[in-house]
N, C-alpha and C positions, 0 to 999 in steps of 0.2 A: 358753669362748668362747660368746657368745650369738649365735644366728641370728635374723635378722629376716625374717619372711615378708612378702612384698609380694603383695598381691592383684592378680590380673590386671586386675580392673576399675579399680584405681587407676592402672595404667599406660595402659589404653585411653583413659580420659577426657582426659588432657592431649594424647595423641597425636591423638585425634579433633579436639580443639579446634584444635591446630596445623595439621592437614591442612585443616580448613574455612577457617581464616584465610588460609592460603597460597593456596588455591583462589580465594577471594574477591578477594584483593589482586592476583592475576595476571590477572584478567579485563580485557579491553580494552573501552573504550567503543566503542559501535557507530558506525561511520562510514557506515552504510547510509542512503541518502536514500530517504524514503518519501513517497508521495502517496496520499491517500485522497480519492477523488472520489465525490460523491453526485449522482446523476442524478435530476432532478425535472421535473415538467411545470409549466405556467404557474400552476397552483393550488398549487404547492409540495408536491405529492404525489410520493412516491418512484415511480420508473419502473423496474420489473424487466424484464429481458430486453432492455435497450438495448445496442447494440453500441458499444464505446468503443475507439478506435484512437489511438495516439500517433504524431506525425509530426515530422520535423525542420523542415519549412518549410510554407508554405501557411497564411497567417493567415486564409484564408477557407475555405469548404467545397468548394473546387474539387477536381478530380481530379488536380491537379498535385502535391499533397502526397505526400511520400515516407514511407510507414509504416515504423515501427521493427520489426525482426524480433521476432516473438513478443509484440507489444504488444497484439494484439486480445484484449479481455476482454468478458464479458457481465455486466451489472449483476445483483446478487442481489435477493432479495425486498425488501431495504431500499433498493434503488437504488444500492448501493455497489460500487465496484471499487477495488482496491489495487495499486499498482505499487511496486517496490523496485529501486533502482540503487545502485551503489557509487561514484558520482561526481556532481559538480555538473553540472547541465545544465538547459536550458529546452526543453520540448517543447510542441507544440500538441496538445491532446486534443480529438478530435471524437467526439461521441456522437450516435447516431441510432437511431430505432425506426420500424418500419412499423406504422401503425395501420390496421386494416381494420374497416369497419362495413358497414351495409346500402347505403351510398352508394358504396362502393368502398374504395380504400386511398390512404393519404397517408403521406409520410415526414416525421417531425418531427426537427429537428436542433438541436444546440447546440455551442458551441465555447468553449474556455478555454485560456489559456497556463498551463502548470504548471512551476514552478521547483523543481527537486530540489536540496536542499542537504544535504551530508554531515552525518549525525547528527541531522537534523531531519525532522519529519513535516509536510508541507504538506496542508492540507485545503481543498478547493475544491468548489463546487456548480456544476453545469452544468444550465441550464434549457433543456429541449427545447421548441421552438416550431414 
């Protein structure tokens, strides 16, 4: 009777391939809705440190808009903020920044309607004026 030796590496390779294939095929597509907002000034320069808030209504910059819980974000050095939700919805994004110089201070603002769609990334630019 002849004995056949099977190397451990011979068994590991097909098992590893099968495990990777199974893991890849079981991954679900992302249903997360993402919005990437870029905040710029009238010269199209990125504005860092701008406050961005999402609200359910208030298509103007009035104080009657109802902010979404935990929606306040501050733009980074590239003027970017990113929001993620797990459902389709349309929000109003209001961005603002207080500018202070030797003449005093002023607030510049901008607004945009943001449509979140499952599995998609919406990119929008908000111009502060």
